[in-house]
C-alpha positions as CSV (number, residue, x, y, z in Angstrom):
1,M,-63.3,-19.1,-48.1
2,I,-59.5,-19.3,-48.4
3,T,-57.5,-17.0,-50.7
4,T,-56.1,-17.8,-54.1
5,L,-52.6,-17.6,-52.6
6,Q,-53.5,-20.2,-50.0
7,E,-55.1,-22.5,-52.6
8,A,-51.7,-22.4,-54.4
9,L,-49.6,-22.8,-51.2
10,P,-46.4,-24.8,-51.8
11,Q,-46.7,-28.5,-51.5
12,R,-47.4,-30.0,-48.1
13,A,-44.1,-30.9,-46.5
14,R,-42.9,-33.7,-44.3
15,R,-43.3,-33.2,-40.6
16,K,-40.3,-33.4,-38.4
17,D,-41.0,-37.1,-37.8
18,G,-40.9,-37.7,-41.6
19,A,-44.6,-38.4,-42.0
20,I,-46.5,-36.5,-44.8
21,P,-49.4,-34.5,-43.3
22,T,-52.8,-35.4,-44.6
23,P,-55.0,-32.5,-45.5
24,T,-58.7,-32.4,-44.5
25,A,-61.3,-33.6,-46.9
26,S,-61.9,-30.0,-48.0
27,G,-58.2,-29.2,-48.3
28,P,-56.0,-28.9,-51.3
29,P,-54.8,-32.0,-53.2
30,Q,-51.6,-33.7,-52.1
31,S,-48.5,-33.0,-54.2
32,A,-45.8,-35.5,-54.9
33,V,-43.1,-32.9,-54.3
34,V,-41.9,-32.6,-50.7
35,Q,-40.8,-29.3,-49.1
36,R,-39.0,-29.0,-45.8
37,R,-41.5,-27.7,-43.2
38,F,-41.1,-27.0,-39.5
39,S,-44.1,-27.0,-37.3
40,R,-45.5,-27.3,-33.8
41,S,-47.9,-29.7,-32.3
42,P,-51.4,-28.7,-31.3
43,C,-51.4,-27.8,-27.6
44,A,-49.5,-25.4,-25.5
45,C,-49.8,-27.5,-22.4
46,G,-48.5,-30.7,-23.8
47,G,-50.9,-33.6,-23.7
48,S,-54.7,-32.9,-23.8
49,C,-55.5,-29.5,-22.4
50,P,-58.8,-27.8,-23.2
51,T,-57.4,-24.3,-23.4
52,C,-54.2,-22.4,-22.9
53,S,-55.6,-18.9,-23.1
54,A,-53.6,-17.7,-20.0
55,E,-50.1,-18.4,-18.8
56,Q,-50.4,-20.3,-15.5
57,N,-48.1,-19.8,-12.5
58,P,-46.3,-16.7,-13.8
59,L,-43.2,-16.0,-11.8
60,G,-40.6,-13.3,-11.4
61,A,-40.7,-9.6,-11.5
62,R,-42.3,-9.5,-15.0
63,A,-45.2,-11.9,-14.1
64,A,-47.9,-9.2,-14.5
65,R,-46.7,-8.7,-18.1
66,D,-47.5,-12.3,-19.1
67,G,-51.2,-12.0,-19.4
68,D,-53.4,-10.4,-22.1
69,V,-54.3,-7.5,-19.7
70,A,-51.6,-4.8,-19.4
71,P,-50.7,-3.6,-15.9
72,A,-52.4,-0.5,-14.6
73,A,-50.8,2.7,-15.9
74,D,-49.5,5.5,-13.7
75,E,-52.4,7.8,-13.2
76,A,-50.1,10.8,-13.3
77,A,-48.9,9.9,-16.8
78,P,-50.9,10.8,-19.8
79,A,-52.4,7.8,-21.6
80,A,-50.6,7.1,-24.9
81,E,-52.6,6.5,-28.0
82,P,-52.2,2.8,-28.9
83,A,-50.6,2.2,-32.2
84,A,-52.7,0.5,-34.8
85,A,-51.9,-3.1,-35.5
86,P,-50.5,-3.9,-38.9
87,V,-52.8,-5.8,-41.3
88,F,-51.1,-9.1,-41.7
89,R,-51.5,-11.1,-44.8
90,D,-54.8,-13.1,-44.9
91,C,-55.4,-12.6,-41.2
92,T,-59.1,-12.2,-41.7
93,E,-62.0,-13.6,-39.6
94,G,-62.8,-16.0,-42.4
95,I,-59.3,-17.5,-42.3
96,T,-58.5,-17.3,-38.6
97,G,-61.9,-17.8,-37.1
98,I,-61.4,-14.8,-34.8
99,T,-62.1,-11.1,-35.1
100,D,-58.8,-9.8,-33.6
101,A,-56.1,-11.9,-35.3
102,N,-54.1,-8.9,-36.4
103,E,-54.0,-7.5,-32.8
104,R,-53.1,-10.9,-31.3
105,L,-50.3,-11.5,-33.9
106,E,-48.9,-8.0,-33.4
107,T,-48.9,-8.5,-29.6
108,A,-47.0,-11.7,-30.1
109,R,-44.6,-10.2,-32.5
110,Q,-43.8,-7.3,-30.2
111,R,-43.3,-9.6,-27.3
112,A,-41.1,-11.8,-29.3
113,R,-39.0,-8.8,-30.2
114,E,-38.7,-8.0,-26.5
115,F,-37.6,-11.5,-25.7
116,V,-34.9,-11.3,-28.4
117,G,-33.8,-7.8,-27.1
118,A,-33.5,-9.1,-23.5
119,A,-31.5,-12.1,-24.7
120,R,-29.1,-10.0,-26.7
121,R,-28.5,-7.6,-23.9
122,A,-27.8,-10.4,-21.4
123,L,-25.4,-12.2,-23.8
124,G,-23.1,-9.2,-23.9
125,A,-21.7,-10.1,-20.5
126,A,-20.3,-13.1,-18.8
127,P,-22.8,-14.9,-16.5
128,A,-22.4,-14.4,-12.7
129,A,-23.1,-17.5,-10.6
130,G,-26.6,-17.7,-9.1
131,T,-28.2,-15.2,-11.5
132,T,-31.2,-15.8,-13.7
133,Y,-28.8,-15.3,-16.7
134,A,-26.5,-18.0,-15.5
135,T,-29.4,-20.4,-14.8
136,A,-30.9,-19.7,-18.2
137,L,-27.6,-20.3,-20.1
138,G,-27.1,-23.6,-18.3
139,R,-30.7,-24.8,-18.9
140,H,-31.0,-23.8,-22.6
141,F,-27.4,-23.6,-24.0
142,I,-25.6,-25.9,-21.5
143,A,-22.1,-24.3,-21.1
144,P,-21.4,-21.8,-23.9
145,T,-18.0,-20.2,-24.1
146,D,-17.5,-16.5,-24.8
147,A,-17.2,-17.3,-28.5
148,N,-20.4,-19.4,-28.3
149,R,-22.3,-16.5,-26.6
150,A,-21.2,-14.1,-29.4
151,T,-22.5,-16.6,-32.0
152,I,-25.8,-17.0,-30.2
153,E,-26.2,-13.3,-29.9
154,D,-25.6,-12.9,-33.7
155,T,-28.2,-15.6,-34.3
156,Y,-30.7,-13.6,-32.2
157,R,-29.8,-10.5,-34.4
158,Q,-30.8,-12.5,-37.4
159,I,-34.0,-13.8,-35.8
160,L,-34.9,-10.2,-35.0
161,G,-34.9,-9.6,-38.8
162,T,-37.6,-12.2,-39.3
163,L,-39.9,-10.6,-36.7
164,V,-41.5,-8.2,-39.3
165,P,-45.1,-8.1,-40.5
166,R,-44.3,-9.1,-44.1
167,N,-42.9,-12.4,-42.8
168,Y,-46.3,-13.8,-41.7
169,I,-49.4,-15.2,-43.4
170,C,-52.5,-16.6,-41.7
171,N,-53.9,-20.0,-43.0
172,S,-57.2,-21.8,-42.6
173,Q,-57.5,-25.3,-41.2
174,N,-57.7,-26.6,-44.8
175,I,-54.0,-25.8,-45.0
176,C,-52.8,-26.2,-41.4
177,G,-54.6,-29.2,-39.9
178,T,-53.7,-29.2,-36.2
179,E,-50.5,-27.2,-36.5
180,Q,-49.9,-23.9,-34.6
181,A,-47.5,-22.4,-37.0
182,F,-44.8,-23.4,-39.5
183,W,-42.1,-22.0,-41.7
184,I,-41.8,-23.1,-45.4
185,E,-38.5,-22.7,-47.1
186,S,-40.0,-22.3,-50.6
187,D,-42.1,-19.2,-49.8
188,D,-39.9,-18.1,-46.8
189,L,-43.0,-17.2,-44.7
190,V,-44.2,-18.2,-41.3
191,H,-47.7,-19.6,-41.6
192,V,-49.9,-19.0,-38.6
193,C,-52.7,-21.5,-37.9
194,R,-55.9,-21.4,-35.8
195,P,-54.4,-23.3,-32.8
196,F,-51.9,-20.4,-32.4
197,W,-54.7,-18.1,-31.2
198,E,-55.5,-20.4,-28.3
199,L,-52.0,-20.1,-26.8
200,S,-50.9,-17.7,-24.0
201,P,-49.2,-14.5,-25.1
202,T,-45.9,-15.9,-23.8
203,C,-46.3,-19.1,-25.9
204,R,-47.3,-17.2,-29.0
205,A,-44.0,-15.1,-28.8
206,I,-42.0,-18.3,-28.1
207,I,-43.4,-19.9,-31.2
208,L,-42.6,-16.9,-33.4
209,I,-39.0,-17.0,-32.2
210,H,-38.9,-20.7,-32.9
211,E,-40.1,-20.3,-36.4
212,G,-37.8,-17.3,-36.9
213,A,-34.9,-19.4,-35.9
214,H,-35.8,-22.0,-38.6
215,D,-36.0,-19.1,-41.0
216,V,-32.4,-18.2,-40.4
217,G,-31.2,-21.8,-40.7
218,I,-31.4,-23.2,-37.2
219,G,-32.5,-26.8,-37.0
220,V,-33.2,-27.2,-40.7
221,A,-30.8,-30.1,-41.5
222,G,-31.7,-33.7,-40.8
223,T,-34.1,-34.6,-38.0
224,H,-35.8,-31.8,-36.2
225,P,-34.0,-31.1,-32.9
226,P,-35.8,-32.1,-29.6
227,N,-38.5,-29.7,-28.6
228,R,-38.8,-28.3,-25.1
229,G,-40.6,-31.0,-23.1
230,D,-38.8,-33.9,-24.8
231,A,-36.6,-36.1,-22.7
232,Q,-33.5,-34.4,-24.1
233,Y,-34.8,-30.9,-23.3
234,P,-37.0,-31.2,-20.2
235,A,-39.3,-28.3,-19.3
236,G,-39.3,-26.6,-15.9
237,N,-36.6,-26.6,-13.3
238,V,-34.7,-29.6,-14.6
239,A,-31.1,-29.7,-15.5
240,P,-30.1,-30.8,-19.0
241,P,-29.6,-34.6,-19.2
242,V,-26.1,-36.1,-19.7
243,G,-25.1,-36.0,-23.4
244,E,-26.7,-32.7,-24.3
245,T,-24.2,-30.3,-25.8
246,T,-23.9,-26.6,-26.4
247,A,-23.4,-27.2,-30.1
248,G,-26.7,-29.2,-30.2
249,R,-28.6,-26.5,-28.4
250,M,-27.2,-23.8,-30.6
251,D,-28.9,-25.6,-33.5
252,N,-32.2,-26.0,-31.6
253,P,-34.8,-23.3,-32.3
254,D,-36.5,-23.9,-29.0
255,A,-33.3,-23.0,-27.1
256,Y,-33.5,-19.5,-28.6
257,A,-37.2,-19.2,-27.9
258,F,-37.1,-20.4,-24.3
259,F,-33.9,-18.7,-23.3
260,G,-35.3,-15.3,-24.5
261,A,-38.5,-15.9,-22.6
262,H,-36.5,-17.0,-19.5
263,I,-34.4,-13.8,-19.5
264,W,-37.4,-11.5,-20.1
265,R,-39.6,-13.1,-17.5
266,D,-36.8,-13.3,-14.9
267,S,-37.8,-17.0,-14.6
268,D,-38.4,-20.0,-16.8
269,T,-41.8,-20.9,-18.0
270,G,-43.2,-24.3,-17.0
271,R,-45.1,-24.6,-20.3
272,T,-43.8,-26.4,-23.3
273,C,-45.9,-24.4,-25.7
274,F,-46.4,-27.3,-28.1
């Protein structure tokens, strides 16, 4: 059963391609009013993957941190008592279909905060040729000037402000369809859907940054910017195509999400996460 709040969720909005999503037969009735909505497609691998529960081919010094299992602790150090996960709005088993949604969402939120922190620390300095930082800047933000980097860092500061428990609500499939997560302007919440739980921890964090970027005004005017994996923003070790600009990437939510992950991991991720 879905909550009263979800029954009264703001009107379904247009997807980035302009089509109006169609709810399932058991979902709420379609409204004539259209809200802006920004969402992800259903699969983290791109195409038709059966599951994306673990990041494949993790690279770099932080690779061990990309899985659900934490690295072994130093036996000489006392074990810290894990902090209790926040109780996120409507993240119950009946809504999410899993028993540990609060824990998974909190893990993603904390990792997203780490990605943002790593990006902000890096952006405070000029890039040195051949470094991960220089590669990540070129791949995700093309050729930012000192002033551009300062603006990008400030956008990350604003995104960090969205990565708080009160900014999230879990939705059932009656509301979501095949979407992983989306932000709605009218209620200013990031709505988390069942496909989100199937993603790798890295992809979950990437999506929270993407939606947080929308929340602070990135990529909300006109057509949705190209997602990572599109021809204009190829995934993996591929240079940006001719015609892509720093200004365009600075208004692209995926640029912030994947740059942060790239810096934190010490390498890019080959996944597109949508």
